[in-house]
C-alpha positions, 0 to 999 in steps of 0.5 A: 768705844765710841762706836760701842756707845753709838751702838748701844743707843742705837739698841735703846732707841729701837726699845723706845721705838717700840714703846719699852723702856729697858730699866736696867741699861748697864755694862752687864747687860750690855753682849757682844753676838757673833759679829762682834756687835753690841746687844742690849740683853735681859729685858727682864725688867722692861715695861710698855710706856704709856701713850696718850691718844691725841683724839682722845686724852683721856685714853691711854694708848701704846706708842705709834704715830701722832701719840705722846709719852706719859709719865709712869708710875715708879716702879722702884729703882730697877737696875743698879744704882750706878745707873739709876737716874736721880729721879729713881733715887729720889723715890719720885712717884712719877717718871719719865721712863724714857729719860731714866733709860737715857740717864744710864745709857750715858753712863755706859757711853762715860764708862766705855769712852773714859774707862771710869764711872762719872760718879757713884750714885745720882745723889746730891751727897755724891760731889761729882753727880752734883757737879755734873747734874748742874751742867758742870761736867766740862769743869770736872773733866777738866779737873781730873785731866780726863782727855775728852773733846768738846763734842763728847763733854756736850753729849754727856752732858745732855744725858746727866742733867738732873731735870729728866726735861733737859736730858736728851730726848 
């Protein structure tokens, strides 16, 4: 499962380096190819992420060396509810599209490694989400007696911060 989670992130990193957010990262969109390697499929909801040109801040450009990504106008939920980041659930007007993909990748990785979802959805009414999104993954893992290493807990906590600026970048 650890290798599969790493390969999932590699596929997502490829999208992001091309300046694209997938918007539908989920278990159903991960397939095995003929060499038993994971492939992230169904880019039907994907969008290009706008970037700022450092030489002309008023100009919006594509991903390239020296540019920084901009927030995008939210495009609705996109993928499945269990994988949706809290800013999508809260219907924020602008989102960091890469951070929402990373949130979903964290859910996928957790399911692959643990065999169950970390929460039902990223909303304050979900007690597990409320605990995890504030940095309480290790306490939840301990309470549920889930055998995860401290390194795995740290890795997943990096995906599950409510504030997208705190997530892995």
